[in-house]
C-alpha positions, 0 to 999 in steps of 0.5 A, a space after each residue: 938469100 943466106 945472111 952470115 948472121 941472123 940477130 933476133 932482137 934489136 935492143 942494146 945486145 942486138 944493136 951492138 952485135 949487129 955493129 961489130 959483126 958488120 965491121 968485121 965484114 959479115 953480112 947481118 940481119 937484125 929482126 925485131 918485133 918493134 918498129 923502131 930499134 932500142 929495146 924496152 930499155 931504149 924505147 923511143 930513145 931517138 924522141 926521147 934524147 931530144 927531151 932533157 927530162 927523159 934523156 939523162 945518161 941512158 937516153 944520150 947512150 941509147 941515142 948514140 947507139 941507135 945512130 951508129 946502128 942506123 949508119 951501119 945500116 947504110 954500108 954496102 953489104 951491111 945490116 939488113 934491118 927488118 923491124 915490125 918482123 916476127 920470128 915464128 919458127 926457127 929450124 936450127 938443123 937447116 938454119 932456116 927462120 920463118 918470118 912475118 913482117 909488113 911485106 908478108 911471110 918470108 924464109 931467111 937462110 942464116 949460117 949462125 943466129 944470135 938470140 938477143 931477146 932481151 929482158 921480160 918483166 915478171 910482175 908478182 901478183 899482189 892485192 890490188 895490182 889489177 886496180 887503175 893506175 897501178 902498173 909495172 915499171 916497163 908499162 910506166 916507162 912506155 907511157 913516159 917515152 911514147 906518150 910523155 905521160 907523167 903521174 901526178 901527185 904522189 907516186 909509189 914505186 915498188 920492187 927491185 931492179 935497175 929498171 925501177 931506179 932508171 924509172 924513178 930518175 926519168 919520173 923525177 926528171 920529167 916532173 
């Protein structure tokens, strides 16, 4: 099988690109390691959007984006979505992607490849950073969004960047 566009990553950029490309009539394959679309910022957004403490502006927008993406999958010739799938080799000369997913290993041919791999935290080691209850903003978001875990008592958020502000708002709303 050959796809017009293979997109690596099902975060906001990958989902938006897939929706637009499918609307233009391209065959699209979206590959992502996670079991559900949304990326780090919209991780668990479908569940979080139903909880007012977690939803907020990002939750609502994220849930709408995931809903539009899931709707585009249903169109004939639309989006081939491959969750829980890892790209382990990309041959750019031949346009071949080697994948490992729930069904085993496979190869996909693509005319074009878009890398929408998102952001990655880069924690800075400081004294005490490996102690219990000390974690990155991303780890705190995962606990909040997937388990509904909110820290008890006083909490210190240290660092910079937009995800820290988002986490502060989510923790405040969640109690």
